[in-house]
NUTIDREN-298940 format. One line per field, with one value per residue (C-alpha): residue in one letter; x negated, y, z; residue number from 1. Coordinates in steps of 0.05 Angstrom, whole numbers, always signed. Layout:
! residues N
aa: (a / ...)
u: (X / ...)
v: (Y / ...)
w: (Z / ...)
i: (NUM / ...)
//
This chain:
! residues 451
aa: (x / x / x / x / x / x / x / x / x / x / x / x / x / x / x / x / x / x / x / x / x / x / x / x / x / x / x / x / x / x / x / x / x / x / x / x / x / x / x / x / x / x / x / x / x / x / x / x / x / x / x / x / x / x / x / x / x / x / x / x / x / x / x / x / x / x / x / x / x / x / x / x / x / x / x / x / x / x / x / x / x / x / x / x / x / x / x / x / x / x / x / x / x / x / x / x / x / x / x / x / x / x / x / x / x / x / x / x / x / x / x / x / x / x / x / x / x / x / x / x / x / x / x / x / x / x / x / x / x / x / x / x / x / x / x / x / x / x / x / x / x / x / x / x / x / x / x / x / x / x / x / x / x / x / x / x / x / x / x / x / x / x / x / x / x / x / x / x / x / x / x / x / x / x / x / x / x / x / x / x / x / x / x / x / x / x / x / x / x / x / x / x / x / x / x / x / x / x / x / x / x / x / x / x / x / x / x / x / x / x / x / x / x / x / x / x / x / x / x / x / x / x / x / x / x / x / x / x / x / x / x / x / x / x / x / x / x / x / x / x / x / x / x / x / x / x / x / x / x / x / x / x / x / x / x / x / x / x / x / x / x / x / x / x / x / x / x / x / x / x / x / x / x / x / x / x / x / x / x / x / x / x / x / x / x / x / x / x / x / x / x / x / x / x / x / x / x / x / x / x / x / x / x / x / x / x / x / x / x / x / x / x / x / x / x / x / x / x / x / x / x / x / x / x / x / x / x / x / x / x / x / x / x / x / x / x / x / x / x / x / x / x / x / x / x / x / x / x / x / x / x / x / x / x / x / x / x / x / x / x / x / x / x / x / x / x / x / x / x / x / x / x / x / x / x / x / x / x / x / x / x / x / x / x / x / x / x / x / x / x / x / x / x / x / x / x / x / x / x / x / x / x / x / x / x / x / x / x / x / x / x / x / x / x / x / x / x / x / x / x / x / x / x / x / x / x / x / x / x / x / x / x / x / x / x / x / x / x / x / x / x / x / x / x / x / x / x / x / x / x / x)
u: (+816 / +859 / +797 / +767 / +775 / +819 / +757 / +727 / +793 / +797 / +726 / +738 / +801 / +763 / +709 / +761 / +793 / +726 / +708 / +776 / +768 / +698 / +724 / +782 / +734 / +685 / +741 / +767 / +698 / +689 / +756 / +741 / +674 / +704 / +760 / +709 / +669 / +732 / +749 / +680 / +681 / +750 / +727 / +667 / +706 / +768 / +817 / +859 / +861 / +902 / +872 / +887 / +877 / +841 / +821 / +777 / +754 / +684 / +649 / +609 / +612 / +538 / +507 / +575 / +612 / +671 / +653 / +602 / +608 / +639 / +608 / +634 / +588 / +537 / +586 / +609 / +685 / +708 / +691 / +706 / +766 / +776 / +737 / +774 / +772 / +817 / +859 / +821 / +857 / +839 / +787 / +748 / +726 / +729 / +780 / +752 / +795 / +770 / +798 / +783 / +801 / +828 / +811 / +764 / +819 / +838 / +775 / +799 / +841 / +871 / +818 / +743 / +744 / +709 / +678 / +603 / +569 / +494 / +434 / +412 / +349 / +304 / +337 / +402 / +442 / +491 / +530 / +599 / +606 / +668 / +659 / +697 / +756 / +749 / +814 / +890 / +923 / +909 / +923 / +962 / +1004 / +1023 / +1075 / +1149 / +1187 / +1261 / +1306 / +1347 / +1391 / +1370 / +1420 / +1393 / +1322 / +1337 / +1332 / +1258 / +1238 / +1211 / +1174 / +1106 / +1094 / +1149 / +1118 / +1149 / +1131 / +1160 / +1118 / +1158 / +1132 / +1120 / +1160 / +1106 / +1055 / +1090 / +1077 / +1017 / +957 / +928 / +990 / +989 / +1020 / +1054 / +1088 / +1066 / +1055 / +1073 / +1104 / +1180 / +1199 / +1251 / +1210 / +1198 / +1272 / +1289 / +1240 / +1267 / +1339 / +1319 / +1296 / +1364 / +1342 / +1391 / +1353 / +1281 / +1238 / +1205 / +1148 / +1135 / +1061 / +1038 / +969 / +943 / +883 / +830 / +858 / +930 / +908 / +875 / +940 / +989 / +1025 / +1022 / +1087 / +1076 / +1023 / +1009 / +1031 / +987 / +1039 / +1097 / +1055 / +1090 / +1089 / +1124 / +1138 / +1077 / +1073 / +1016 / +1008 / +999 / +928 / +910 / +864 / +802 / +762 / +695 / +626 / +586 / +511 / +481 / +436 / +362 / +353 / +401 / +364 / +297 / +326 / +353 / +285 / +249 / +296 / +287 / +211 / +213 / +256 / +208 / +147 / +182 / +197 / +125 / +99 / +144 / +119 / +47 / +58 / +92 / +33 / -15 / +25 / +24 / -51 / -62 / -21 / -62 / -126 / -105 / -90 / -158 / -194 / -158 / -179 / -252 / -259 / -286 / -337 / -360 / -367 / -412 / -454 / -462 / -487 / -537 / -565 / -572 / -616 / -657 / -675 / -710 / -787 / -804 / -786 / -724 / -713 / -780 / -766 / -700 / -730 / -798 / -804 / -857 / -907 / -903 / -911 / -978 / -1003 / -982 / -1019 / -1084 / -1079 / -1070 / -1133 / -1175 / -1149 / -1169 / -1241 / -1243 / -1219 / -1275 / -1328 / -1298 / -1300 / -1376 / -1388 / -1349 / -1392 / -1456 / -1427 / -1411 / -1484 / -1508 / -1460 / -1486 / -1558 / -1536 / -1500 / -1565 / -1605 / -1555 / -1557 / -1634 / -1630 / -1580 / -1627 / -1685 / -1643 / -1621 / -1694 / -1713 / -1655 / -1678 / -1749 / -1720 / -1680 / -1740 / -1760 / -1688 / -1681 / -1744 / -1717 / -1651 / -1689 / -1728 / -1663 / -1630 / -1689 / -1685 / -1611 / -1624 / -1676 / -1628 / -1572 / -1615 / -1641 / -1576 / -1613 / -1660 / -1615 / -1592 / -1663 / -1685 / -1627 / -1642 / -1716 / -1698 / -1650 / -1701 / -1755 / -1707 / -1693 / -1768 / -1782 / -1723 / -1751 / -1820 / -1790 / -1759 / -1822 / -1861 / -1927 / -1910 / -1859 / -1908 / -1928 / -1857 / -1848 / -1830 / -1875 / -1838 / -1874 / -1855 / -1856 / -1851 / -1785 / -1802 / -1729 / -1712 / -1687 / -1737 / -1730 / -1704 / -1737 / -1702 / -1744 / -1738 / -1697 / -1646 / -1667 / -1675 / -1743 / -1761 / -1825)
v: (-1467 / -1529 / -1572 / -1549 / -1587 / -1558 / -1541 / -1499 / -1465 / -1446 / -1418 / -1378 / -1349 / -1325 / -1294 / -1258 / -1229 / -1206 / -1173 / -1139 / -1112 / -1085 / -1051 / -1020 / -996 / -967 / -931 / -902 / -878 / -847 / -811 / -788 / -759 / -725 / -696 / -671 / -638 / -604 / -581 / -551 / -518 / -490 / -464 / -431 / -400 / -385 / -431 / -444 / -373 / -313 / -270 / -198 / -168 / -101 / -62 / -3 / +33 / +44 / +79 / +17 / -58 / -67 / -118 / -145 / -210 / -249 / -292 / -244 / -239 / -179 / -159 / -122 / -102 / -152 / -211 / -243 / -233 / -246 / -247 / -210 / -240 / -194 / -145 / -109 / -44 / +15 / +53 / +105 / +163 / +141 / +176 / +112 / +61 / -6 / -39 / -84 / -130 / -172 / -211 / -204 / -261 / -258 / -231 / -183 / -144 / -117 / -73 / -38 / +24 / +78 / +128 / +115 / +50 / +55 / +8 / +18 / -10 / -9 / -39 / -106 / -120 / -90 / -129 / -87 / -131 / -95 / -115 / -95 / -74 / -50 / -2 / -5 / +41 / +99 / +137 / +133 / +64 / -7 / -22 / -86 / -110 / -180 / -161 / -176 / -115 / -99 / -41 / -10 / +50 / +103 / +77 / +7 / +34 / +65 / -5 / -6 / +56 / +18 / -32 / -3 / -59 / -31 / +14 / +59 / +32 / +88 / +149 / +208 / +279 / +305 / +370 / +395 / +396 / +457 / +499 / +465 / +450 / +401 / +358 / +294 / +304 / +236 / +193 / +125 / +68 / +112 / +79 / +84 / +131 / +185 / +241 / +202 / +186 / +259 / +281 / +229 / +252 / +325 / +305 / +276 / +203 / +152 / +87 / +69 / +8 / -19 / -69 / -114 / -112 / -182 / -201 / -257 / -303 / -308 / -375 / -349 / -287 / -329 / -362 / -306 / -280 / -207 / -170 / -99 / -61 / +13 / +46 / +105 / +135 / +133 / +146 / +90 / +16 / -27 / -102 / -141 / -184 / -231 / -193 / -126 / -99 / -40 / +11 / +35 / +96 / +78 / +101 / +79 / +83 / +72 / +12 / +19 / +14 / +72 / +111 / +97 / +118 / +183 / +194 / +184 / +232 / +285 / +275 / +282 / +345 / +374 / +358 / +388 / +452 / +455 / +444 / +499 / +546 / +529 / +541 / +607 / +628 / +608 / +651 / +710 / +700 / +700 / +764 / +797 / +774 / +806 / +871 / +868 / +856 / +915 / +960 / +935 / +954 / +1026 / +995 / +948 / +1007 / +1043 / +980 / +974 / +1047 / +1034 / +972 / +1011 / +1062 / +1006 / +980 / +1046 / +1039 / +1100 / +1061 / +1098 / +1053 / +1074 / +1146 / +1140 / +1102 / +1139 / +1216 / +1253 / +1264 / +1192 / +1171 / +1209 / +1177 / +1108 / +1121 / +1142 / +1081 / +1037 / +1066 / +1054 / +983 / +973 / +995 / +949 / +891 / +905 / +902 / +837 / +810 / +825 / +790 / +730 / +729 / +726 / +671 / +633 / +637 / +611 / +553 / +538 / +534 / +489 / +443 / +438 / +419 / +365 / +338 / +333 / +297 / +249 / +234 / +219 / +173 / +135 / +125 / +100 / +51 / +27 / +14 / -27 / -69 / -114 / -136 / -149 / -193 / -233 / -242 / -266 / -317 / -344 / -352 / -386 / -435 / -451 / -463 / -510 / -549 / -557 / -576 / -627 / -660 / -672 / -711 / -655 / -622 / -689 / -713 / -649 / -653 / -726 / -708 / -653 / -699 / -755 / -706 / -681 / -753 / -768 / -708 / -725 / -797 / -772 / -729 / -791 / -836 / -843 / -831 / -765 / -741 / -698 / -660 / -633 / -609 / -536 / -496 / -450 / -388 / -355 / -283 / -230 / -196 / -123 / -104 / -126 / -70 / -44 / -67 / -19 / -13 / +21 / +69 / +70 / +132 / +98 / +136 / +99 / +100 / +71 / +31)
w: (-98 / -110 / -116 / -50 / +14 / +69 / +111 / +54 / +42 / +115 / +115 / +51 / +80 / +141 / +97 / +55 / +117 / +144 / +77 / +74 / +145 / +128 / +66 / +105 / +159 / +110 / +73 / +139 / +159 / +90 / +94 / +164 / +143 / +83 / +126 / +177 / +121 / +95 / +165 / +178 / +109 / +124 / +191 / +160 / +103 / +144 / +108 / +171 / +199 / +179 / +125 / +108 / +40 / +32 / -29 / -48 / -111 / -136 / -192 / -212 / -201 / -212 / -164 / -142 / -160 / -136 / -76 / -46 / +30 / +66 / +133 / +193 / +251 / +224 / +220 / +156 / +160 / +89 / +16 / -49 / -84 / -144 / -186 / -241 / -280 / -266 / -315 / -357 / -324 / -253 / -212 / -197 / -249 / -212 / -167 / -113 / -71 / -12 / +47 / +121 / +167 / +238 / +288 / +253 / +217 / +286 / +284 / +220 / +235 / +192 / +215 / +213 / +173 / +107 / +55 / +48 / -13 / -3 / -41 / -12 / -52 / -106 / -163 / -165 / -116 / -71 / -9 / +17 / +90 / +127 / +185 / +251 / +260 / +309 / +305 / +297 / +293 / +268 / +194 / +211 / +270 / +292 / +345 / +340 / +315 / +321 / +302 / +358 / +371 / +419 / +470 / +464 / +468 / +536 / +565 / +545 / +584 / +643 / +598 / +580 / +528 / +483 / +430 / +377 / +307 / +264 / +247 / +274 / +273 / +343 / +355 / +403 / +346 / +317 / +379 / +410 / +365 / +416 / +416 / +374 / +306 / +299 / +351 / +324 / +373 / +431 / +492 / +494 / +551 / +564 / +535 / +471 / +463 / +475 / +421 / +372 / +387 / +375 / +305 / +288 / +286 / +314 / +304 / +316 / +308 / +371 / +376 / +436 / +453 / +472 / +497 / +452 / +459 / +405 / +380 / +379 / +342 / +287 / +268 / +286 / +223 / +203 / +214 / +188 / +149 / +147 / +82 / +62 / +15 / +65 / +126 / +164 / +178 / +126 / +125 / +107 / +44 / +25 / -40 / -7 / +0 / +45 / +10 / +47 / +25 / -6 / +14 / -47 / -53 / -122 / -136 / -129 / -204 / -213 / -159 / -192 / -260 / -230 / -196 / -262 / -297 / -243 / -247 / -323 / -316 / -264 / -307 / -368 / -329 / -305 / -375 / -402 / -347 / -364 / -438 / -421 / -378 / -435 / -484 / -435 / -425 / -501 / -507 / -451 / -485 / -550 / -515 / -479 / -545 / -577 / -518 / -524 / -598 / -582 / -535 / -590 / -637 / -587 / -577 / -653 / -657 / -601 / -633 / -699 / -663 / -632 / -701 / -720 / -729 / -684 / -621 / -600 / -539 / -510 / -524 / -486 / -427 / -419 / -411 / -453 / -395 / -374 / -447 / -451 / -387 / -412 / -478 / -441 / -395 / -456 / -489 / -426 / -422 / -495 / -479 / -420 / -462 / -513 / -458 / -432 / -502 / -507 / -440 / -464 / -528 / -486 / -444 / -506 / -529 / -461 / -466 / -536 / -512 / -454 / -504 / -546 / -484 / -466 / -537 / -533 / -466 / -494 / -553 / -506 / -462 / -524 / -546 / -476 / -477 / -546 / -518 / -459 / -506 / -527 / -456 / -439 / -500 / -480 / -409 / -437 / -481 / -420 / -380 / -439 / -446 / -372 / -378 / -437 / -397 / -338 / -385 / -421 / -357 / -318 / -263 / -246 / -195 / -167 / -159 / -126 / -77 / -61 / -50 / -1 / +36 / +42 / +67 / +121 / +142 / +146 / +190 / +236 / +242 / +260 / +314 / +346 / +340 / +405 / +371 / +339 / +389 / +426 / +362 / +356 / +428 / +433 / +478 / +525 / +547 / +610 / +591 / +641 / +637 / +630 / +626 / +697 / +741 / +793 / +864 / +916 / +983 / +1041 / +1082 / +1156 / +1151 / +1105 / +1043 / +976 / +943 / +876 / +865)
i: (1 / 2 / 3 / 4 / 5 / 6 / 7 / 8 / 9 / 10 / 11 / 12 / 13 / 14 / 15 / 16 / 17 / 18 / 19 / 20 / 21 / 22 / 23 / 24 / 25 / 26 / 27 / 28 / 29 / 30 / 31 / 32 / 33 / 34 / 35 / 36 / 37 / 38 / 39 / 40 / 41 / 42 / 43 / 44 / 45 / 46 / 47 / 48 / 49 / 50 / 51 / 52 / 53 / 54 / 55 / 56 / 57 / 58 / 59 / 60 / 61 / 62 / 63 / 64 / 65 / 66 / 67 / 68 / 69 / 70 / 71 / 72 / 73 / 74 / 75 / 76 / 77 / 78 / 79 / 80 / 81 / 82 / 83 / 84 / 85 / 86 / 87 / 88 / 89 / 90 / 91 / 92 / 93 / 94 / 95 / 96 / 97 / 98 / 99 / 100 / 101 / 102 / 103 / 104 / 105 / 106 / 107 / 108 / 109 / 110 / 111 / 112 / 113 / 114 / 115 / 116 / 117 / 118 / 119 / 120 / 121 / 122 / 123 / 124 / 125 / 126 / 127 / 128 / 129 / 130 / 131 / 132 / 133 / 134 / 135 / 136 / 137 / 138 / 139 / 140 / 141 / 142 / 143 / 144 / 145 / 146 / 147 / 148 / 149 / 150 / 151 / 152 / 153 / 154 / 155 / 156 / 157 / 158 / 159 / 160 / 161 / 162 / 163 / 164 / 165 / 166 / 167 / 168 / 169 / 170 / 171 / 172 / 173 / 174 / 175 / 176 / 177 / 178 / 179 / 180 / 181 / 182 / 183 / 184 / 185 / 186 / 187 / 188 / 189 / 190 / 191 / 192 / 193 / 194 / 195 / 196 / 197 / 198 / 199 / 200 / 201 / 202 / 203 / 204 / 205 / 206 / 207 / 208 / 209 / 210 / 211 / 212 / 213 / 214 / 215 / 216 / 217 / 218 / 219 / 220 / 221 / 222 / 223 / 224 / 225 / 226 / 227 / 228 / 229 / 230 / 231 / 232 / 233 / 234 / 235 / 236 / 237 / 238 / 239 / 240 / 241 / 242 / 243 / 244 / 245 / 246 / 247 / 248 / 249 / 250 / 251 / 252 / 253 / 254 / 255 / 256 / 257 / 258 / 259 / 260 / 261 / 262 / 263 / 264 / 265 / 266 / 267 / 268 / 269 / 270 / 271 / 272 / 273 / 274 / 275 / 276 / 277 / 278 / 279 / 280 / 281 / 282 / 283 / 284 / 285 / 286 / 287 / 288 / 289 / 290 / 291 / 292 / 293 / 294 / 295 / 296 / 297 / 298 / 299 / 300 / 301 / 302 / 303 / 304 / 305 / 306 / 307 / 308 / 309 / 310 / 311 / 312 / 313 / 314 / 315 / 316 / 317 / 318 / 319 / 320 / 321 / 322 / 323 / 324 / 325 / 326 / 327 / 328 / 329 / 330 / 331 / 332 / 333 / 334 / 335 / 336 / 337 / 338 / 339 / 340 / 341 / 342 / 343 / 344 / 345 / 346 / 347 / 348 / 349 / 350 / 351 / 352 / 353 / 354 / 355 / 356 / 357 / 358 / 359 / 360 / 361 / 362 / 363 / 364 / 365 / 366 / 367 / 368 / 369 / 370 / 371 / 372 / 373 / 374 / 375 / 376 / 377 / 378 / 379 / 380 / 381 / 382 / 383 / 384 / 385 / 386 / 387 / 388 / 389 / 390 / 391 / 392 / 393 / 394 / 395 / 396 / 397 / 398 / 399 / 400 / 401 / 402 / 403 / 404 / 405 / 406 / 407 / 408 / 409 / 410 / 411 / 412 / 413 / 414 / 415 / 416 / 417 / 418 / 419 / 420 / 421 / 422 / 423 / 424 / 425 / 426 / 427 / 428 / 429 / 430 / 431 / 432 / 433 / 434 / 435 / 436 / 437 / 438 / 439 / 440 / 441 / 442 / 443 / 444 / 445 / 446 / 447 / 448 / 449 / 450 / 451)
//
């Protein structure tokens, strides 16, 4: 730098300042973008809003992991923060803890709100859903709460926004079944103070109900939480988690496994029933065979009689009179068959003579064919010689064809010559047409006459 001229030093100083400003600007833009990203991520994940911890118990943690979303009425309102096992003597096996951000925890009440764990896909994944409360009181409150004596609470009688926080048994519930059992979050009025005084309570906690906007509710701190064991609101601590009853559905893989087991059991029962029926059928078949043995003995005796040479079956089936008639008819039929046999013998002789005649005719025809064989051979020799002549003289057919063509050309030329043209004129004869129809002449009277 010492060797540079003042002008170069001035220019380099300006460039250094410009580069420094650019670096500072780029750093500021980068930090701003990173801050905006963190802000949007925090807004999406609820980093800057009040969160309330809830817990439940399940039989199985299959398909669940820390960080899975928690839904309420179709909205993503939180996420699972802890999954741990329960003590061996506990009723449930798994402890699940999750957070719900404002303002959605206001929909969770001590009555009607449950944790549903349902299958979300066919791979064993499950999802956690919290149902909206329908009865009793909210699980958490954000109102300012103070403890007052009954005398001090008389000043709140005209203020309908002052609510009783303590859970006090309603005296009317002992005599009237329709009366509310507990006087929690009831407006402070003269009747309420009289009921509280009748129970021997001197001090009560009163909350001031304040209408809050959605943005105010997101950052409003929690003041009290309902304690299931005490049945009352207790001061809220960030480590406290309100327990919600579970409504757990097994994973689809577990359902399929249970279905397969039930199917196997049903098939096993059916197979056992079939085998039992087969055993009963076999037993019944044995009894039937035992009962059929006398019948088989009778059949054996009958077949033994049928094997006798005297024809016992015919004697059983045909009476004696009918047997004599059948024997006479058989004798007559035998005589008739003998006569027919003689006639067939004569017919055979006639056929033999006819066969001899046909043989003689066949011999004569063969001799005549043998005599015709010599002339046919001679004719074949003549045709063969002619064929050889034509084959040897290949120009014979061509010459004959040329001669016929030249003769035709000569005659056609003579027809066109003036001297011989008249000799080739065709004479037309006018013949009387005898096939012409007769003429018809009309008589004076109009009648037709043929002539």
